[in-house]
Structures are given as C-alpha cells and as structure tokens.
N, C-alpha and C positions, 0 to 999 in steps of 0.2 A: 253933718249927717242929715240926710233927708228922711222923711218917713217912707213907709212902704204901703202897698195897696194890693188887693186881690184883683188881678187882671181878668180872670175867668175861672169858672168852676165846672165840674162834671161829675157824674156818678154812674155806677154800674151795679146791677143786681143779677144774680143767676136766674135762669129761666124757670126753674122748678118752684112752684108755689105750694106751700103746705098750709092748709086751712085748719080752723079749729075742729071742723068735722073730721078731717083726716086724723088729727091728734086724738080725738075721742075714740077712734078705732085702735089706737096704740096704747093708751093709758086710761086710767079712770078719771075722765074729765068731760067737760061739755062746753059748747060754745057759750052758753049763758054764764058758766062758772068763770071762764077766761075773760070774757068781755066785761063782766061786772067788776072784776078785781084788777085788771091791768089795761083793758081797752083794746087789746090786740085781736084782730080778726084773721089776718094772714101773715105769712113771713116767707122769704125766699131762702132756699136751701141749695148750697153748692154741691156738686157731685164730687166723688172721690178723686176725679182727675182735674179738679179746679182748685189749685192751691191759692193761698192768700195772695201771693205775688201776682197771680194772673188776674184776680179780681182788682187789685190795686192798679195794675198796668192798664186795664180797660178804662177805668175811671180817669187815670192820668192822661191817656191818649185823647179822651174827650175834652178834658180841660185844655190841653195843648192846642187842639183844633179850634176850640172856642176863642182862645187867645190869639190865634193866627201865628203861632210859633212852631218851630221845629225842635226836635230833641237836642240839637246842637246849641240851642239858646239857653239851655238849663245847666247850671253849674252846682246845684245843691238839690239832693233828693232826701226828703225826710218822710219816713213812713211810721205812722202811729199804729201799732198793732200789739196785741198780747196773745195772739193765737198762732203765730208762726212756729211750726214744729222744729225746724232746723235752726241751729245756733249760728252757723256760718256756711255759706255766705248769708249775710243778713237780707231781709226782705227788700230793703232799699236798693242794694246792689243788684238783686235779681230783677227788680223793676227797671233799673237803668239798663240792664242787659237786654231785657225784652223790648224796650223802646229804642235802643240804640243811642243812648245818651253817652257821649264820648268819654269825658273825664270828670264826672261829678264827685263832690263829697257826698257820701251815701251813708245815712245813719237811720237806725230804728229808734223809736221813742216808745217806751212801754209805760204808759200811765193809764192803761186800761180804758175806761169809758171817758176819761178826761184827756185822752191822748192827743186828739186832733187839736184842741185849743192850746195845749202845751206846745205841740209842734208848730202851730201857727205863730205863737209868740216867739219861739226860737228862730223861725225863719225871719220874722220881722226884725228881731235884734241883729241877726246876721247880716241882713241886707243893709240895715241902718249903719252898721259898723264898716261896711264896704268889703266884707269877707265873701260875699256872694252877690251876683247881679240879678239872677232870677232863680227862684226855687220852686220845686214841685213839693207841695205839702199834701200828704195822702193819709186818710184814715181808712183802714181796711181790716176786717176781721171775719174769720170763718168760725163763728161761735158753735155751729153744728158739730164741729170736730172735737170740741172739748165739753160736750154736753152728754149727760146720762139720759138717754131717751126712755128710760123706765121711771124716771123721777118726775112726777107730774108738777112738782113745785118749781122746777127750773126749765124743763123742756118746752113748756108752753110760752116761754118768754123770748126765746132767741131767734135770730135770723142772721143771714150772711149778706155782705155787701161791701161797697167801697165808695168813697167820695174823695175828690181831689181838687186842689186849688193851685193856681199859678200865682206866686207872689213876686212882685217886682218893685223897684224903687219908684217913688213918686218923682215927678218933675219938680225942679225948683219952684218954690212958692205955691205948689199944689198942696191942697189939704191932705193930711195923712189919711189913708184909707183903713189902717189898722190901729186901733187905739191901744193905750197901755194895758198890759195884762194885770189882772189880779189873780194870784194863784197861791195855793197852800194845801195843807192836808191835816188830817186828824190821825196821827200815827197810832194812838192807842186803840183806835177802832179799825185798824187796817185789815183785820181778819174778817170783817163783816162781809166783804166781797172777795172771793178767792177763785183762782184757777191754779190748782196745785195737784201734786201726786203723780204717779206713773201708772197708767197714762194720765195726763192732766185732765181734771174735771172741774167744771164751773159749779160753785156753790155760794150761797149767800145767806145772811141773816136778814130776811126780808123786812121784818117789822122794825129792826134797828135802823136799817137804811131808810125806810119810809119816814120814821120819826125824825131822823137827822135831816133828811132832805126837805121836809115840809116845815120844820121849825127853825133850822139854822141857815139854810141856803138863801132865803129871801133877802136878808140883810147883807149877805156877802155879794149877791148879784147886784144889789143897789149900789154897793161900793164900787163895783166894776164900772157902772154908769157914771158915778162921780169922778172916777179917775179919767174918764173920757170927756168929761164936761158936758154930758148929755143927760137931760131929764128923762126918766123912764116914760113919761107921758109923750115924749117926742120920738120914741122908738117906732119905726115902721114895722119891725118884726122882732120876735123873740124865738130863738132857736136853741132850745135846751137839749141836753142829752135825752134821747128818746128811750127812756127806761120804762115808764108806766104813765098812762094817761092820768091816773089819780095823783101823781106827783107833778106832772107838767102843768095841768090846768090851775091848781091852787097856787103853785109857785109863780106862774106868770101873773096871776091876779095880785098876789102879795107884793110883787116887785113894784106894781103901780103902772104897768105898761098897758094902760087902758085903751090906747088907740092902735095897738100893734096887732099884726097877724101873728098868731101863735102856731108854730109848726106842730102838727099832730101826725107825723109820718109813722109813729109807732103803731098806729092802727093797721097799717098795711105792710110794714116791714119788720115789726118786732124790735127787740133790743139788739142792735148790731154793734154795740160797744163803740170803739173809736170811729167807726164809719158813720154813726148815726147823725152827727151834726152836719158834716159836709153833704151827706146824702139828702138830708131834709132841706138844707139851704138850697142845694142845686135844684130840687124839685120846686121850691117856692119861686125861684128865678125862672125856671122853665115854664111854669104855669102862669107867669106874669103877675104873681101876687105881690111882688115888690119891684121897685124900679131902680135903675142905675143911680147910685149915690144915696139911696135910702139908708138910714142908720139901722143896724140890726145888732142885737145883743146875742152873742154866741156864748154858751155857758155849759161846760162839761163837768160832770161829777160822777163819783162812783168808786171803782176799784182803787184800792189803797186808802179809801176815803180821802181821795184827792179831788181838788176842784181847780178850774181855771176858766176865766172868762174875759172877754174883751168886746168892745163895740167896734164893728167894722162898717165900712160903706160898701153897699152891694155893688158887684161888678155889672 
C-alpha cells in the first residue's frame, strides 16, 4: 500500500454577501458586538435556487481543473455535509451527476464541522487499500437553510460555501501527502451543537463548546502532529475549523505552531461547517501563503463534539 496525497484543491462561495451591518437591520445586534465575540465581518449566503450539491459541484469542478483531470478519472465521491435536506439521492450522487462522473462510489459523510477531515481520512484509507484510484473529497454546507434568522446568537455565525480536494495515490517511494488521522468524539457532550427538529434548525451551547475547544483541543491537535512525525514548530500552516476567531487564535498558539500561517477565513466567510477547512486551505494556496509540499495541520471539530485532524502536504 502506498500513501495518498492531495493533488489539487478548489473552493466556491455564493455571490451574495451579508455584512454585520445588514444583520443589524434584521436582529438586535451590531458590527462591534459580532466582531468582538466571534471575529466575523461578512459571510456568503446562497439563494433558494442554490442547493448544497450545486455549491459542492462548483468547488469540485475547480479542484478537477486544477488537477488537470476529467470527471472520468474519479471513482470515489465523498461529500461531507449536514445540511442536505433530501435523504436520497445523497449529495455525493447528485454532485457526480452534475459533473458527469460515470460510475463512482458516492457517499455522504455527516460529522458536521469535522466532516471534511473525516472524509479526507476515509479517502486516504480507501486509496491506500486500493479500493479507489482517485477521489473527490468535498465539504459543502448551506447553513443559511437551517438557521433561525430571528435568533441573534446563531444567525450572526453562519455562512454558505464549499471546498473540494482531489485525492490520489502517491507514486512508489514518494512521501505520503496525507498523514495518519487522529479522530474521536465526546458523546456525552453531543447535544452541545445541534441541527435538529422539523424544519431542522441550528443551535448550540456556545460557552460549553468554547470551553471544550480552548482547553481540550490543543493537546489533541498536538497528538495529530505526533502521529505524523511533525513538530508543531515545523508546520507551515494551521487550518482549523473556522468557528470563531477567539477559538482559532488561542488554539493555534497553544499547539505551538509558532512559525505557521493561521487560516482566519472565518472573518470573511463565517462558520461554513464542513466547508470551512477546505475553503480556507484553498484560499491560502490561491493567495500564495503556502507552497507546494509545505506541511499543514488540518483540524476539524464541533458538531457531535467530534474531532479529526491530520497533517497534509500542500498541493
């Protein structure tokens, strides 16, 4: 078995931008209140005619183009999402149909905010085992569709978007580009982040999540680096789930990633759930903030109080 690597990455966000000033005209809030508590200034919102699979397909098409591949080169599609309204066909099958991928295995992965890193690990394992040759791994969520826009504690947080990666096998003797995953959960705290009910609505116990993320996650993230054999000080980038700037910045510091670029896309995109990590990583690469081969820690956490992280080599 050979390792796998990310060959290319791409992202997509809807055209509509919702600012803090816009929200202040909708609910009792202000730009100062939002930025001081979560660091978010803007977020992108999909229209009623833009379903999750459309967001996902746009990001996946960009990743395919960046990799120089065609839809026929893909034999596995994994979509991390928790906001698809329909149960069947699943989002992955609809993305495959939109892109014209002929006969892929197509599966959705619902681990909410940690969905992309779970799906990336699953693709890595599948390619290593020889069950797939090339995989599209997509994080896509339309949080605006599961949000109560009269609840100022949650509506200020969310945004819509998608990010996608092409995963393929490494050549013999090539260094693995996706490190071993460290994943787990805290089931007894699973209700701290929820998307439930009819119609489904996003809710969370914000203080509980904040305390858990800032006190428990640093040691877990360091263990992900240990599994990859990479010192935190040697990381070129840290891409955490983009939940809250007040979580991201202390967590990156406590990990010990003193020389790393820290993704702060939450400021312009909000919390896009499973889309946040690939979206933020794609922007860092697009901006030239990291180079090909640079080690980057990807670490997702949140819904279900699940977490998953791995060190990857940037495409």
